[in-house]
Each structure stands twice: as structure tokens, then as C-alpha cells.
One Martini backbone bead per residue (centre of mass of N, CA, C, O) as a GRO file, in nm:
protein
  272
    1MET     BB    1   5.820   1.362  13.517
    2ASN     BB    2   5.820   1.665  13.601
    3ARG     BB    3   5.671   1.932  13.752
    4GLU     BB    4   5.653   2.129  13.515
    5GLN     BB    5   5.523   1.937  13.308
    6GLU     BB    6   5.270   1.881  13.476
    7LYS     BB    7   5.160   2.174  13.471
    8ILE     BB    8   5.133   2.207  13.163
    9GLU     BB    9   4.946   1.962  13.115
   10THR     BB   10   4.718   2.053  13.303
   11SER     BB   11   4.662   2.325  13.155
   12LEU     BB   12   4.589   2.204  12.879
   13LYS     BB   13   4.349   2.036  12.978
   14LYS     BB   14   4.187   2.277  13.077
   15PHE     BB   15   4.177   2.431  12.803
   16GLN     BB   16   4.025   2.193  12.654
   17ASP     BB   17   3.765   2.207  12.852
   18ILE     BB   18   3.692   2.458  12.715
   19THR     BB   19   3.381   2.624  12.645
   20PHE     BB   20   3.174   2.779  12.373
   21ASN     BB   21   2.957   2.975  12.272
   22GLU     BB   22   2.854   3.165  12.013
   23ASN     BB   23   2.901   3.449  12.140
   24GLU     BB   24   3.189   3.397  12.242
   25LYS     BB   25   3.319   3.332  11.975
   26ARG     BB   26   3.260   3.612  11.840
   27GLU     BB   27   3.416   3.783  12.049
   28VAL     BB   28   3.693   3.652  12.016
   29HIS     BB   29   3.720   3.701  11.711
   30SER     BB   30   3.696   4.012  11.723
   31LYS     BB   31   3.948   4.065  11.903
   32MET     BB   32   4.156   3.928  11.725
   33MET     BB   33   4.112   4.116  11.473
   34GLU     BB   34   4.187   4.379  11.612
   35ARG     BB   35   4.483   4.296  11.681
   36ILE     BB   36   4.567   4.247  11.385
   37GLU     BB   37   4.480   4.529  11.252
   38LYS     BB   38   4.627   4.755  11.416
   39PRO     BB   39   4.924   4.726  11.321
   40ILE     BB   40   4.858   4.770  11.023
   41GLN     BB   41   4.746   5.058  11.052
   42ARG     BB   42   4.996   5.188  11.182
   43ASN     BB   43   5.195   5.121  10.956
   44TRP     BB   44   5.046   5.273  10.731
   45LYS     BB   45   5.057   5.556  10.858
   46TRP     BB   46   5.368   5.573  10.887
   47ASP     BB   47   5.431   5.548  10.576
   48ILE     BB   48   5.248   5.786  10.447
   49ARG     BB   49   5.341   6.050  10.577
   50PRO     BB   50   5.611   6.113  10.428
   51VAL     BB   51   5.491   6.104  10.147
   52LEU     BB   52   5.293   6.339  10.181
   53SER     BB   53   5.496   6.553  10.265
   54PHE     BB   54   5.669   6.541  10.011
   55ALA     BB   55   5.442   6.613   9.814
   56VAL     BB   56   5.367   6.888   9.933
   57VAL     BB   57   5.644   7.019   9.911
   58GLY     BB   58   5.672   6.981   9.607
   59LEU     BB   59   5.425   7.151   9.529
   60LEU     BB   60   5.520   7.413   9.662
   61LEU     BB   61   5.781   7.442   9.502
   62LEU     BB   62   5.658   7.437   9.223
   63GLY     BB   63   5.459   7.668   9.269
   64GLY     BB   64   5.668   7.879   9.364
   65GLY     BB   65   5.847   7.864   9.113
   66TYR     BB   66   5.633   7.947   8.913
   67PHE     BB   67   5.562   8.216   9.045
   68LEU     BB   68   5.847   8.339   9.033
   69THR     BB   69   5.886   8.318   8.730
   70GLN     BB   70   5.642   8.493   8.654
   71GLN     BB   71   5.740   8.746   8.799
   72ILE     BB   72   5.996   8.787   8.634
   73ILE     BB   73   5.868   8.798   8.356
   74ASN     BB   74   5.672   9.031   8.415
   75SER     BB   75   5.888   9.237   8.499
   76GLU     BB   76   6.045   9.240   8.230
   77GLU     BB   77   5.805   9.315   8.048
   78THR     BB   78   5.742   9.582   8.190
   79GLN     BB   79   6.017   9.715   8.151
   80GLN     BB   80   6.020   9.699   7.841
   81ALA     BB   81   5.758   9.855   7.799
   82ASP     BB   82   5.850  10.116   7.939
   83GLU     BB   83   6.095  10.170   7.756
   84LYS     BB   84   5.939  10.175   7.491
   85GLU     BB   85   5.746  10.402   7.569
   86GLU     BB   86   5.960  10.610   7.632
   87MET     BB   87   6.097  10.603   7.340
   88ASN     BB   88   5.806  10.680   7.194
   89LEU     BB   89   5.820  10.950   7.267
   90ILE     BB   90   5.747  11.273   7.184
   91SER     BB   91   5.914  11.542   7.124
   92PRO     BB   92   5.856  11.887   7.204
   93TYR     BB   93   6.154  11.974   7.043
   94GLU     BB   94   6.171  11.928   6.731
   95GLU     BB   95   6.171  12.216   6.612
   96LEU     BB   96   6.415  12.312   6.775
   97GLU     BB   97   6.614  12.103   6.667
   98LYS     BB   98   6.601  12.196   6.371
   99GLU     BB   99   6.700  12.485   6.419
  100VAL     BB  100   6.970  12.414   6.558
  101ALA     BB  101   7.082  12.230   6.335
  102GLU     BB  102   7.093  12.450   6.117
  103LYS     BB  103   7.294  12.641   6.276
  104LEU     BB  104   7.520  12.408   6.353
  105GLY     BB  105   7.537  12.165   6.126
  106GLY     BB  106   7.352  11.940   6.285
  107PRO     BB  107   7.250  11.703   6.479
  108VAL     BB  108   7.025  11.723   6.762
  109PHE     BB  109   6.968  11.676   7.132
  110ILE     BB  110   6.687  11.723   7.346
  111PRO     BB  111   6.593  11.695   7.648
  112TYR     BB  112   6.314  11.501   7.783
  113ASP     BB  113   6.133  11.404   8.036
  114VAL     BB  114   6.314  11.508   8.326
  115GLY     BB  115   6.136  11.688   8.549
  116ILE     BB  116   6.233  11.952   8.388
  117PRO     BB  117   6.181  12.246   8.256
  118LEU     BB  118   6.210  12.418   7.967
  119ARG     BB  119   6.296  12.778   7.942
  120SER     BB  120   6.562  12.797   7.748
  121ALA     BB  121   6.716  12.930   7.430
  122ILE     BB  122   7.057  13.025   7.354
  123MET     BB  123   7.252  13.196   7.112
  124LEU     BB  124   7.603  13.199   7.040
  125ASN     BB  125   7.800  13.411   6.853
  126HIS     BB  126   8.039  13.486   6.662
  127SER     BB  127   8.278  13.758   6.713
  128GLU     BB  128   8.412  14.068   6.552
  129ARG     BB  129   8.631  14.329   6.596
  130THR     BB  130   8.716  14.621   6.461
  131ASP     BB  131   8.884  14.916   6.424
  132GLU     BB  132   8.586  15.054   6.384
  133GLU     BB  133   8.397  14.908   6.597
  134LYS     BB  134   8.298  14.667   6.457
  135VAL     BB  135   8.060  14.393   6.427
  136ILE     BB  136   8.115  14.055   6.343
  137ILE     BB  137   7.901  13.802   6.257
  138GLY     BB  138   7.907  13.461   6.293
  139ASP     BB  139   7.908  13.166   6.393
  140PRO     BB  140   7.782  12.943   6.590
  141LEU     BB  141   7.891  12.819   6.906
  142VAL     BB  142   7.628  12.808   7.103
  143VAL     BB  143   7.364  12.626   7.270
  144SER     BB  144   7.162  12.725   7.545
  145PHE     BB  145   7.000  12.540   7.810
  146GLY     BB  146   6.726  12.594   8.045
  147TYR     BB  147   6.655  12.428   8.354
  148SER     BB  148   6.351  12.504   8.551
  149HIS     BB  149   6.137  12.598   8.846
  150ALA     BB  150   6.161  12.885   8.826
  151GLN     BB  151   6.076  13.206   8.831
  152ILE     BB  152   6.018  13.474   8.625
  153GLU     BB  153   6.143  13.791   8.645
  154LYS     BB  154   6.184  14.119   8.581
  155GLU     BB  155   6.501  14.120   8.615
  156ASP     BB  156   6.552  13.912   8.388
  157PHE     BB  157   6.464  14.089   8.151
  158GLU     BB  158   6.659  14.322   8.213
  159GLU     BB  159   6.922  14.160   8.188
  160PHE     BB  160   6.886  14.072   7.890
  161ALA     BB  161   6.860  14.353   7.769
  162GLY     BB  162   7.149  14.438   7.849
  163MET     BB  163   7.298  14.214   7.695
  164LYS     BB  164   7.192  14.287   7.412
  165GLU     BB  165   7.301  14.576   7.404
  166ARG     BB  166   7.607  14.487   7.427
  167SER     BB  167   7.602  14.235   7.195
  168GLY     BB  168   7.367  14.208   7.017
  169ASP     BB  169   7.391  13.940   6.781
  170GLU     BB  170   7.529  13.730   6.970
  171LEU     BB  171   7.243  13.711   7.082
  172MET     BB  172   6.979  13.446   7.073
  173LEU     BB  173   6.644  13.387   7.111
  174LEU     BB  174   6.473  13.066   7.063
  175TYR     BB  175   6.351  13.006   7.366
  176GLY     BB  176   6.161  13.154   7.566
  177HIS     BB  177   6.339  13.266   7.858
  178TYR     BB  178   6.548  13.423   8.034
  179ILE     BB  179   6.775  13.251   8.272
  180PRO     BB  180   6.967  13.244   8.522
  181TYR     BB  181   7.186  13.024   8.660
  182GLU     BB  182   7.096  13.054   8.961
  183LYS     BB  183   6.796  12.935   8.857
  184GLN     BB  184   6.918  12.680   8.758
  185ASP     BB  185   6.947  12.332   8.743
  186VAL     BB  186   7.010  12.317   8.423
  187GLN     BB  187   7.282  12.328   8.187
  188PHE     BB  188   7.271  12.305   7.824
  189GLY     BB  189   7.520  12.232   7.569
  190ILE     BB  190   7.584  12.299   7.212
  191SER     BB  191   7.863  12.212   6.991
  192ASN     BB  192   8.074  12.278   6.727
  193LYS     BB  193   8.386  12.161   6.702
  194GLU     BB  194   8.487  12.324   6.441
  195LEU     BB  195   8.425  12.618   6.605
  196LEU     BB  196   8.640  12.551   6.818
  197HIS     BB  197   8.865  12.582   7.041
  198ILE     BB  198   9.093  12.377   7.181
  199ASP     BB  199   9.049  12.476   7.477
  200THR     BB  200   8.743  12.433   7.481
  201ILE     BB  201   8.746  12.130   7.427
  202THR     BB  202   8.920  12.046   7.667
  203LEU     BB  203   8.731  12.164   7.886
  204SER     BB  204   8.473  11.997   7.800
  205LEU     BB  205   8.672  11.712   7.813
  206MET     BB  206   8.700  11.715   8.135
  207GLY     BB  207   8.785  11.436   8.344
  208GLU     BB  208   8.623  11.171   8.453
  209GLU     BB  209   8.585  10.862   8.335
  210ARG     BB  210   8.271  10.740   8.204
  211ILE     BB  211   7.993  10.504   8.180
  212ILE     BB  212   7.690  10.580   7.985
  213GLU     BB  213   7.518  10.395   7.791
  214GLY     BB  214   7.805  10.344   7.628
  215MET     BB  215   7.917  10.626   7.713
  216THR     BB  216   8.171  10.854   7.712
  217VAL     BB  217   8.236  11.047   7.999
  218TYR     BB  218   8.293  11.373   8.166
  219TYR     BB  219   8.371  11.416   8.512
  220ARG     BB  220   8.307  11.711   8.724
  221GLU     BB  221   8.391  11.932   8.973
  222THR     BB  222   8.275  12.275   9.005
  223LYS     BB  223   8.268  12.625   8.905
  224TYR     BB  224   7.980  12.827   8.815
  225MET     BB  225   7.947  13.133   8.884
  226GLU     BB  226   8.023  13.045   9.192
  227VAL     BB  227   7.881  12.763   9.157
  228PRO     BB  228   7.832  12.463   9.263
  229SER     BB  229   7.923  12.195   9.030
  230ILE     BB  230   7.834  11.971   8.761
  231ARG     BB  231   8.024  11.817   8.496
  232ILE     BB  232   7.898  11.678   8.178
  233GLY     BB  233   8.074  11.533   7.900
  234PHE     BB  234   8.043  11.487   7.531
  235GLU     BB  235   8.079  11.312   7.210
  236ILE     BB  236   7.885  11.366   6.896
  237ASP     BB  237   7.927  11.398   6.578
  238ASN     BB  238   8.113  11.662   6.638
  239PHE     BB  239   7.964  11.708   6.913
  240ILE     BB  240   7.921  11.902   7.209
  241TYR     BB  241   7.816  11.793   7.531
  242GLY     BB  242   7.690  11.998   7.811
  243TYR     BB  243   7.646  11.946   8.168
  244THR     BB  244   7.513  12.166   8.425
  245PHE     BB  245   7.493  12.131   8.785
  246HIS     BB  246   7.320  12.251   9.049
  247LEU     BB  247   7.404  12.162   9.379
  248GLU     BB  248   7.159  12.319   9.527
  249LYS     BB  249   6.936  12.149   9.330
  250MET     BB  250   7.131  11.898   9.275
  251THR     BB  251   7.226  11.581   9.268
  252GLU     BB  252   7.428  11.342   9.161
  253ASP     BB  253   7.210  11.132   9.096
  254GLN     BB  254   7.033  11.327   8.926
  255ALA     BB  255   7.248  11.385   8.715
  256ILE     BB  256   7.284  11.095   8.613
  257GLN     BB  257   6.986  11.050   8.533
  258PHE     BB  258   6.969  11.272   8.325
  259VAL     BB  259   7.195  11.168   8.133
  260THR     BB  260   7.084  10.885   8.091
  261LYS     BB  261   6.821  10.972   7.952
  262ALA     BB  262   6.949  11.136   7.724
  263ILE     BB  263   7.115  10.900   7.598
  264LYS     BB  264   6.880  10.717   7.537
  265GLN     BB  265   6.746  10.914   7.336
  266ILE     BB  266   6.981  10.933   7.144
  267ASN     BB  267   7.011  10.631   7.073
  268HIS     BB  268   6.726  10.597   6.963
  269LYS     BB  269   6.738  10.812   6.732
  270ARG     BB  270   6.997  10.698   6.588
  271ASN     BB  271   6.846  10.401   6.539
  272GLN     BB  272   6.601  10.485   6.340
   0.00000   0.00000   0.00000
């Protein structure tokens, strides 16, 4: 037996000679159990943490997804309800529409709830002068509607009185009061295509083609009575609709919004 083996054997004999009373035995047992249990507890905590994190993230994603989905659904329902409510509004110009339709020979649609009040509706009739300087009044050519925020002044009444004196029955005021174009935000005209000259039809439907609410419209920038303006025109059921926007009072975006709302109302009424 070499020296190392003798040391080990001597140590073992000494360890065997060690004796413990009852309290010491319980203390040693308690410490041994603590050392055994601690690694198990650490391992358990280490394993459960990623699982809990994954579960929490999953719940947040599911909850967020559900919330987002509900927001989208609610938004769409609100938008549809708003559009339905908008389309169900009763036009305040129904009686005027009936009168204009009777004179022009077909259904017409007057924009309403467009943020600008309708101030006037004037009908221009076809006229013919004879050799005896008599004026023969014929069919209505166009009904012109003026939308404006401007106040009507005394000179506006005087101007219309002078126009009536010169034209006689060519002009007929159907609604409101005359207001000159310089004071109008929007001028809107309806004409029966069958009563118009081909040059007038061509001029009314001239410009860049665009699609608004499924309708082909003709857009162009122009000058009307020397005022920079936007003209948007289209044809429905053999009637020509023309919108002229005063660019010093309306922007291009506002003009497009006006026509968009008008066409929505037209489509809704035609589908009823």
C-alpha cells in the first residue's frame, strides 16, 4: 500500500469514527435537503419564465388583434351609417326640381346640403326676333342656379331689373333672388340636350376626362366673365349638367367634393 492509499484509508476511518447526536443529525439532513431542492427550484423557474412570456405576448397579440378588428368593423359600420343617413336626407328643393323638370322636359337633380346655400334659380328661354322687331319666346334653354355666401345688395336687384327690361320674358326668376356671378361661389346649370346647338353641347362637354363616383365628367380650367374658374360638366339622361366654380372663392379640392356629393345624390335618387 502506497502513501496516498494510506492517507485515504486513515481519513475514511476517521470519518467512520464521527458520531452525531439527534439535533446534529436533523441539522445535517435539513442542509442536505436544501441543497437538493435549490437546483430543482432554479431549474423550474428558468423553464417557466419563457413559457409565461410567450403566453402573455400571445394574449396581448390576440387581444390587440381583436381590438383592432373591432375598430375596423365599427369604423366601416359608422361610415356606412353616415352614408345611408346622408342619402336619406330629404332635399329641400324637391318642389323646385319638379318645376324645373316640367319646364325642361325631364327629371333634374339640384345639389343640396353642400355647405353653400342656394340663392337663386333663373331660367333662360330661347327667343327669336322677327323682322317686325317682335320677340317670340320659345322653349327653356337652361336653368342656372347660384350658390353663394354673399349678401344680396340693392345694386343686384337693380341689375336684374335692367336685364329683365332688356330681355323681357327670356329671363324668368324661379327661386330666390338674382345674384351676379362675381358674388357666386358656384354656378350650376341644367340644359336639355335636344334644345341646344351642337357647338353649345361641345363646349359644355369639353375638357379632361375624369371619373367621379362612376360618372365620366369633363374638367377644365377656364375664365367665365373674366373670372378664373373651374368647369366640370357631364351628361345624364340627355341632360347636360355644368358646374362652374369661382376660383377666388373655391379651391379645386372643394370643387371636386361638391361635384362628388352632387353625383352621389343623383345616383341615389336614380336608384330609388
